[in-house]
C-alpha positions in Angstrom: 149.7 106.4 87.8 147.4 108.4 85.3 145.7 104.8 84.3 145.2 103.7 87.8 143.4 107.1 88.6 141.4 107.2 84.9 140.2 103.4 86.0 139.3 104.9 89.7 137.4 107.9 88.2 135.8 105.8 85.8 134.8 103.4 88.5 133.3 106.0 90.1 131.4 107.7 87.5 129.5 104.0 86.9 128.6 103.8 90.4 127.0 107.5 90.5 125.4 106.5 86.9 123.8 103.3 88.8 122.7 105.1 91.6 121.2 107.6 90.0 118.8 105.0 87.9 117.9 103.8 91.2 116.7 107.3 92.6 113.1 108.3 91.6 111.6 111.9 92.0 108.3 111.4 93.5 105.4 114.0 93.9 103.9 114.4 97.4 101.3 116.0 99.1 100.5 115.9 102.6 97.8 117.6 105.2 97.0 117.7 108.8 98.2 118.0 112.0 99.9 115.3 114.0 99.4 115.5 117.8 102.6 114.9 120.0 102.6 111.4 121.6 100.9 109.1 119.0 103.4 106.4 118.1 101.9 103.4 118.0 99.3 101.9 115.2 97.2 99.4 113.7 96.1 98.9 109.9 92.7 99.3 109.0 91.2 97.4 106.0 88.1 98.6 103.9 85.2 96.1 103.0 86.8 95.9 99.2 90.1 95.3 101.2 88.8 92.1 102.8 88.0 90.5 99.6 90.3 87.1 98.7 92.0 89.1 95.7 92.7 92.3 97.9 96.4 93.2 98.0 95.9 94.9 101.1 98.5 92.6 103.0 100.9 93.5 100.5 100.5 97.0 100.8 100.6 97.0 104.6 104.0 94.7 104.6 105.3 97.1 101.8 104.2 100.3 104.2 105.7 99.2 107.5 109.0 100.0 106.9 108.0 103.6 105.8 106.2 104.3 109.1 108.9 102.8 111.0 111.5 105.3 109.7 108.7 108.0 110.1 108.9 106.7 114.2 105.5 104.7 113.8 105.7 101.1 115.4 103.2 98.7 115.4 100.9 98.3 118.8 101.9 95.5 121.1 99.3 92.4 120.9 96.5 92.8 123.3 97.1 96.8 123.6 94.9 99.4 121.9 96.9 101.5 119.1 97.1 105.2 119.2 96.7 105.4 115.4 94.4 103.5 112.5 96.5 103.5 109.3 94.4 103.1 105.9 96.4 102.3 102.9 95.6 102.7 99.1 97.3 102.1 96.1 96.7 101.9 92.4 98.6 101.3 89.1 96.7 102.4 86.2 98.1 102.0 82.4 97.5 105.0 79.6 97.9 103.6 76.0 99.1 106.9 74.3 97.5 107.3 70.9 100.0 108.4 67.9 97.6 111.2 66.8 97.7 113.0 70.4 101.1 114.5 68.8 100.3 116.8 66.1 103.6 114.9 63.9 102.6 111.6 65.2 104.0 110.0 61.6 107.1 111.0 62.6 107.7 111.8 66.6 105.2 110.2 69.3 105.7 106.7 68.8 108.4 104.3 70.0 110.7 101.7 67.2 109.1 100.5 64.2 105.8 102.2 64.8 104.7 105.2 62.3 107.8 107.0 63.1 109.8 105.4 60.3 107.0 105.1 57.6 106.3 101.4 58.6 102.8 100.5 59.4 101.5 100.3 63.0 102.4 96.9 64.7 99.7 95.2 67.2 102.6 93.7 69.1 102.4 95.1 72.6 105.8 95.7 72.3 105.5 98.2 70.0 102.7 100.1 71.6 103.9 102.9 73.9 102.1 103.2 77.7 102.8 104.9 80.6 101.6 103.4 84.0 100.4 106.0 86.5 101.2 104.9 90.0 99.7 106.4 93.1 99.5 105.6 97.0 97.5 107.3 99.9 98.3 107.1 103.6 95.6 108.4 106.5 96.2 108.4 109.6 92.9 108.8 112.1 93.0 108.9 116.1 92.0 105.3 117.2 89.7 106.7 120.2 87.8 109.4 118.4 88.0 108.1 114.6 89.3 111.5 113.9 91.3 112.0 110.5 94.4 113.3 111.9 97.2 113.2 108.9 96.9 112.1 105.2 99.8 111.9 102.6 99.5 110.7 98.6 102.5 110.4 96.6 102.3 109.8 92.9 104.8 109.4 89.8 104.7 107.7 86.7 106.7 106.1 84.2 107.1 103.5 81.3 106.9 100.4 83.6 104.3 98.9 86.4 107.5 99.4 89.0 106.5 96.2 91.1 106.4 96.2 94.7 109.7 98.1 95.2 107.9 101.3 93.3 105.0 100.9 95.7 107.5 100.8 98.8 109.4 104.1 97.5 105.8 105.8 97.0 105.1 104.7 100.8 108.7 106.0 102.0 107.9 109.4 99.9 104.2 109.8 101.3 105.5 109.6 104.6 108.7 111.7 104.2 107.0 115.3 105.7 105.8 113.1 108.7 104.6 114.6 111.4 104.6 117.9 109.5 102.1 118.4 106.5 102.8 120.2 103.3 100.0 120.8 101.1 101.7 122.2 98.1 103.0 119.6 95.5 106.3 119.0 95.8 109.1 116.4 94.7 110.5 114.0 97.3 113.7 111.8 96.1 113.7 108.2 96.9 116.5 105.7 96.3 115.1 102.0 95.8 116.8 99.3 97.3 
């Protein structure tokens, strides 16, 4: 009987560990006041987002579930939306210098890179990078063009993160909707 309980406990801990690996802590700030009764939206694309290589359509598809979770829905065909939604997203890489740390010869580097007395390698696998990921959501009144509500969500990590990361950032950005919280605060989102 004790062996069975031990197996069940270890299985539960493994699942909890896997879930923890898929939970992100994202910094969010939101601004504005949302009036009651505005529930339908349409996306707006800036001129730069209308270029052939733009990822605007992908961002819209990634943001749509977060907008639905916030209680917003696309305007039916042929009827004007209440809100115009503008989206932005960026992922930027920063290569860290081993000299950023005063103990660069021992500590601030990945395996086989200065830390163990070996010369630096130029292979990308041995270069330590940080990726900063950020999205922005702006909701404007369609009739007046007035900006009503805005949010930004960001986090960083060792990988670009891919589309699931961008979708999680949009979900975190809309977590406070329709309220605003201009103070930077952490929102926890679980990746699918």
